[in-house]
N, C-alpha and C positions, 0 to 999 in steps of 0.2 A: 504493500500500500504506500501511496505517496504521503509524505509528511505534510502537515498543515502549512509549514513554511514554504515547501515546494509548490503546493497548490496555490498559495497566495502569490508566490512569485510568478507562476504561469498566468494567473488571472491578471496580474498587474501588467505583464508583457502584452497580453491579449488586449487589455484596455488601451494601452499606449498605441498599439498598432491600429486599433479601431479608430481612435481619436485622430491619428495621423492621416488615415484614409479619409475620414469625414472632413478633415480640414482641407483636403485637396479639392473639395467640391464648392461650387459657388464662389469662385475666385477669379480675379484678373491678374495675370503676371506678364512681365516682359519676357517674351520667348527668345527673341533675337534682335540684336542691335543695341548699341550702347547709348543711343540718343543723339550722338553727334552726326553731322552730315558728312558723308564720305563714301568710299567704295572699298573698304577693307574687308577681305575675306578672313575667316578664322572662327574661333570659339564665340559662342553666343554674345557675351558681353563685350568682346573686343571688336566684333564686326560692325560695319556701318552701312547705311543706306542713304539715299537722297530722294526724298519724297516717293516712297513706294506706294503703288496703287493696287494693281491687279494681283490676285493670289489664288492659287488652286493647289490641289494635291495631285501627285502623279500616281501611277499604278502601284508604286512601292510604298506609298504613304509619306513621301517627302513633300515639302512645300516648295512650290515654284512661284517666284515673285517677279512682277514687272516693276523693276526699279527705275521709275520713269526719268527722273532728272539725270541719272547716271547713264541712261541709254543702254541698260544691261538687263539681262534675265538672270536672276539669282536662284540658287537652290539652297534650301534650309533642311538639313537632315532631321531625323526624329529627335536627336539629342541637341539640336540647335546650332550645329556647325554650319556656317555660311560659306558657300563657294559660288563662283561665277560660272553659270551654265553656258551663256552665249552673249556675244557682243564684245566689241573691242573698246567700248566706252566713248567712241567718237560718234557724232551725229552723221548718219548716212543710211543708205539702203542696200548695202552690199550683202549679197548672198554668199554661201560657201561654208567652210568649216566653222563650227560654232563660235570659237573664240576669235576668228578673223572676220566675222560678220559684223554688220552695223545696223543700228536702229535709231529712231528719232522719237523720243518720248513714248515708249510703249506703255499702254495704260490698262489693258485688259488681257486676260490670259485664261486658257482652258486646256484640258488634256483629254485624251481618249484612252481606252483600255489597252491599246497597243503600245502605249508609251510615247506617242507623239504629242507635242505641245503646240498650241495655236495662239498667236499673238495678234491683238489689234495694235498695230504700229501706228499710233495715232497721228503724230505730226507728219508722217510720211503718207498717210491715207492708204495704207496697205494692210493686207492680212498676210502674215508670215507663218511659216511652219518650221519647227525644229523636229526633225525625224528622230526616231529612236537610235539611229546611228550617228547623230550629232550634226547632220547637215541642215543648214538654214536655206529655205527657199521662199519665194514670193508666190502666194496662191492667187491673190486678187488685188487689183487696185490701179496701178499706174498706167497700164496699157488699155484698160477698159474705159470707155467714155460714157457719160451719162446722156443717153439718147434723148431724154425729155428736154434737154437743153441744147440740142443740136450738136452734141459731141464736143462741146467747148470746155467741159469741166471734167475732172476725174470722177469716177463712179462713186467713190466714197468721200465723205467730208467729215473728218474728225471721228472715225469709228472709236467707240469707247466701251463697247460691251461685246462679249463673244461667248458662245456656248456650243457644245457639240452634243448631238443626240446619240442614241444607242446604236444607230446604223452608220454614223459618220457624217451626217449632214451638219453643216456649220451655220449658225445663226449669228447675225451681226447687228448690233445697234449702230446704225449709221446716223450718228447723233445730230450733226448740224443739218442733215437732210430730213430729220424727224421721221425716219423710216426704220423698219425692221426688215432686214434682208436675209435671204437663205442662199447658201452656196451648197448645192447638193453634191452627192458623191460622184456624179458625172461631170461636175464642173459648171453646171448651169446656175446662173444667178437670177434671182427673182425677188420681188417685193412681196412679203406676206402680210404686212400691215403698215398703214400710214400713208397719207396723201401728200406728204411733204410740207404741209402748212403747220405752223406752230399752233397747237390747240389741244383740247382735251375731249374731243368728241368720241363717244363710243360708237361701235358699229362693226360692220363686216369688212375685214381686210383693209383695202385702200380707201374706204369711206371714213375710217377712224383717223384720229390725229394725235400726235405726241408733241412734247416740247423738250427737246434735248434728252432723249432716252439714253440710259447708260447700262446698268447691270441687267443680265439675263440669267434665268435659271428654269429648269424643267421640274415639274412635280412627277409623282409616280404614275399619274394618269395621262401624261403627255401634254399637259397644259404648259404654256410658256409664260412665265411671269417677267414683267419688265419694271425696273426702277425708272419711272418717268420723272427724271430728276427735277426739271424746272417747273413741272406741274405739281410737284410735291405729292405724287401719287404712286401707288403700286397698281399696275394694270395687268390684266390677264388676257392672254390670247388662247382661246380654246382650240381643240384639235380641228374644229370646222372653220377656224379663221375669225371667229367673232371676238372683238375686242371689248372688254368691259373694265370698269374701274372697280378693283377689288378692295382697296383701302386708301384712305386719304382724301383730302379735299384740296382744291386749288389754293386756298388761303394757307399761308405758312402758320405753323404752330407746333406745340408739343402736347398733343391731347391723346391719351389712351382711350380705347373704346372700340366699338364695333364698326367695321367697314368704313363708310364714308363719314362717320362722325369723328374718326381719328384724324390727327394732323401731324405732318412731318415738315422738316425744312431740308430740302435737297437730299432726299434718299438717293444714295449713289450706287450701291451694289447689294446683291442679295444671294442667299444660298438656301437650299431646302433640304431638310433632313428626311430620314426614311419614313417618318410619320407624316410628312407633308407640312410640317411647321416651317414657316419662312422666317429667316433672320436677315435683318436689314441694317446696313450702316446708314444711320440717320446723321449725315455728316454735319449739317448745319446746326443740329441740336447737340452734337458731341456725345451721342449715345447709340446703343445698339437696341433695336426693337425686335420683338417677336410677334408674328402673326399666326394664329392657329388656322387650320384648314377651313374653319367656319368664318374666318375674317376678324377675329377678336385681336386687337392690337394692344400690346403691353410693352413697358420699358424693361428690357432684360438687364442691361448693364450700362453704367455711366451715371455720373452725378449731374450732368448738364453743364458742368463747368469745365473750361479748358484746363488741361493738365496732363500729368503723366503718372498719377498715383496708382499704385497697385493695391490690391486688397479685395474686400468684399464687393459684390456686384454693384451695389448701390453707391458705394463710396469711392470706387475707382474712377479715374478720369481719363479722357481721351482728348486729342487735339486734331480734329478733322479725320475721324476714321473713314476709310475709303473702301478698301477691298475686304472680302470676307470668304472664308473657306471652312469646310467641316471635315473632320477625319472619321475613320471607321467606327470610333467609339463615341462620337458625338461632341467632341471638344471643338470649339470654334477658334479660328485664327483670324486676326484683324490686322490689316496694314494701317498703322497709325501715321498718317501722312506727314503732319508737321512735327511729330516726335521722332520721325525717321527710324521706326522700329516695327517689329511684328509682335503683337500682343496675343496672349492665349487666354481663352475663357473656358473654364471647366464648369460644367453644369451639374 
């Protein structure tokens, strides 16, 4: 039989372990980046970014970050080690081997199950691809002309959102054209929603309007959700092409509640979990919002004050949170634009 002292010791250890695990939940921490502006690779707190925006996870669970002002694509391992995946740091549109390639303010990023990475190379008005073998190619942009304007302008104007569906079709938030485009697996480009005018009209496909849409994400049913940034709304494009307002109102605010009674200030990006909950970077409010599948909006993390404080969800602070990603166990990662770092939210 175990002695009482041994049993007590074991119970004490169990209690400490339990407390330690519970303390991991409901927290915001700085996962990568020391806060200073730079492009240093290395251990989490030694590494640096310059206005990171887009973020996604790759097939191995690493984070891939569009480090916009550095013109780089960075990789953050599961333990927070930062390395440069692609880009030479100079402004340009050069294709080729990853570290010899060039970007110009890449702001959105997505990945597929094969290990390919897709980038909205925003100031170049291009869609780029980093293949699993490390080559960078241009998929769409500079050579295609916008037929509606007589071929005088590039097809894309400030693309700021990108997502890939299960079969490999690419969807793009063509932000300054106020349209959502699709590049299918055969290379055919089309407009799935948006008439090009700045507005917030709901309706079918091209009869709807957006105002500088940015982040894109699919739910489990194949609905495409859009962070309609300058409308301060989250819009939904159903599988049949119907556009509706899912949450938010045109007026700026920080109101929790149901659907159109809620209010945002410049929601920038979003990600959807396996239960179809939507997480939104409400960049103008300096907070992270959660929207249930039924449309109920709540504040998940952030004190509404600019800052870089770690800690409990409600007392932690952000400074212009922009990109958001989720890992396989439901932890969220946020690019904290003005703090030049990646934050982690454990739920």
